[in-house]
SELUM-783612 format. One record per residue (C-alpha): x, y, z; residue in one letter. Coordinates in steps of 0.001 Angstrom, whole numbers. Layout:
N
        X        Y        Z  r
        X        Y        Z  A
...
//
This chain:
113
        X        Y        Z  r
   -13197   -40055   -31651  M
   -13900   -42658   -29180  N
   -14826   -45728   -31462  Y
   -16369   -47987   -28449  A
   -18777   -45445   -28280  L
   -19863   -45006   -31185  E
   -20239   -48903   -31656  T
   -22282   -48973   -28893  V
   -24451   -46152   -30111  K
   -25166   -47799   -34097  I
   -25762   -51253   -31844  I
   -28485   -50301   -29615  F
   -30007   -47938   -32236  Y
   -29735   -51403   -34624  L
   -31222   -52534   -32175  A
   -34192   -50691   -31131  L
   -35208   -50226   -35251  V
   -35526   -54115   -35534  L
   -37730   -53919   -32366  G
   -39968   -51658   -33872  I
   -39988   -53474   -37204  I
   -40873   -56648   -35095  Y
   -43793   -55023   -33312  L
   -45053   -53880   -36274  L
   -44965   -56397   -38182  A
   -46978   -58713   -35577  N
   -49450   -55941   -35059  L
   -50234   -55962   -39130  L
   -50130   -59907   -39588  K
   -52861   -60024   -37346  N
   -54767   -57112   -38482  R
   -54736   -58454   -42244  F
   -54729   -62341   -41458  T
   -57738   -61468   -39344  G
   -55962   -64208   -37286  Q
   -57469   -62860   -33540  T
   -58714   -65291   -31378  D
   -62315   -64120   -28981  G
   -63143   -65455   -25765  R
   -64314   -68284   -26852  Y
   -63820   -68793   -30729  I
   -60162   -70329   -31244  H
   -58746   -70641   -35180  V
   -56840   -73639   -34644  L
   -55470   -74073   -38437  E
   -56127   -72631   -41816  R
   -55572   -74233   -44628  V
   -56206   -72843   -48082  Y
   -57239   -74777   -51174  L
   -57595   -71915   -54071  G
   -58438   -68399   -54120  P
   -60885   -67599   -51539  K
   -61744   -71484   -50688  T
   -60438   -73234   -48097  G
   -60739   -74874   -44412  L
   -60356   -73724   -41185  T
   -60132   -75778   -38042  L
   -61778   -73544   -35092  I
   -62444   -74221   -31702  K
   -65419   -73577   -29904  V
   -65833   -73844   -26127  E
   -66200   -77854   -25661  D
   -66176   -78754   -29535  R
   -64029   -78917   -32586  V
   -65071   -77873   -35768  L
   -63582   -77876   -39642  L
   -65348   -75518   -41184  L
   -65204   -75655   -45513  G
   -64954   -71788   -46514  I
   -65473   -70284   -49931  S
   -66750   -66925   -51447  E
   -70505   -67759   -50947  S
   -70516   -69928   -48513  R
   -69464   -71509   -44954  V
   -70557   -75231   -44109  E
   -69627   -77564   -40985  V
   -67902   -80048   -42347  I
   -67666   -82653   -39241  D
   -67370   -81503   -35270  S
   -65900   -83475   -32210  W
   -65672   -83112   -28844  S
   -61959   -81833   -27309  K
   -61655   -85269   -26005  T
   -62660   -87302   -29210  E
   -60351   -84980   -31462  F
   -57324   -85416   -28977  S
   -57596   -89297   -29788  E
   -58027   -88254   -33684  I
   -54824   -85689   -33158  K
   -52853   -88755   -31861  T
   -53548   -91097   -34182  S
   -52191   -88263   -36856  L
   -48868   -88146   -34829  E
   -48585   -91953   -35630  R
   -48916   -91177   -39069  G
   -52049   -90594   -41636  F
   -51410   -94176   -43126  K
   -52430   -95800   -39805  D
   -55115   -93076   -38983  Y
   -56920   -93863   -42466  L
   -56368   -98090   -42452  Q
   -58126   -97349   -38458  D
   -61071   -95326   -40183  L
   -61634   -97849   -42856  I
   -61415  -100770   -40593  K
   -63918   -98806   -38216  G
   -66531   -97882   -41433  S
   -66195  -101744   -42515  R
   -67401  -102854   -39291  R
   -70248  -100494   -38872  D
   -71446  -102231   -42429  Q
   -71655  -105796   -41151  H
   -72985  -104692   -38016  D
//
């Protein structure tokens, strides 16, 4: 019996089975999570806050929308242009604390004007 040939066969079939499992997992993940992007709408991020409630960040053409989603309704919480969103994202990468302080300073300036 040729052990080398049998070992190569086992490795080949193992790789084949793992490849099929990987493809099926990706197919089922997209189908059950509904995370498929359309031509004009792209889901950037989804955060679940509780059962049947969450926040979803989507991009629609040149706008980014933050949606609040519950069992009974969908509501736009805020929206930004792509450039505004890029600036916010850059600020958040510095740190949330710094971003929050900038927001507070900006709202204080608005109150004084």
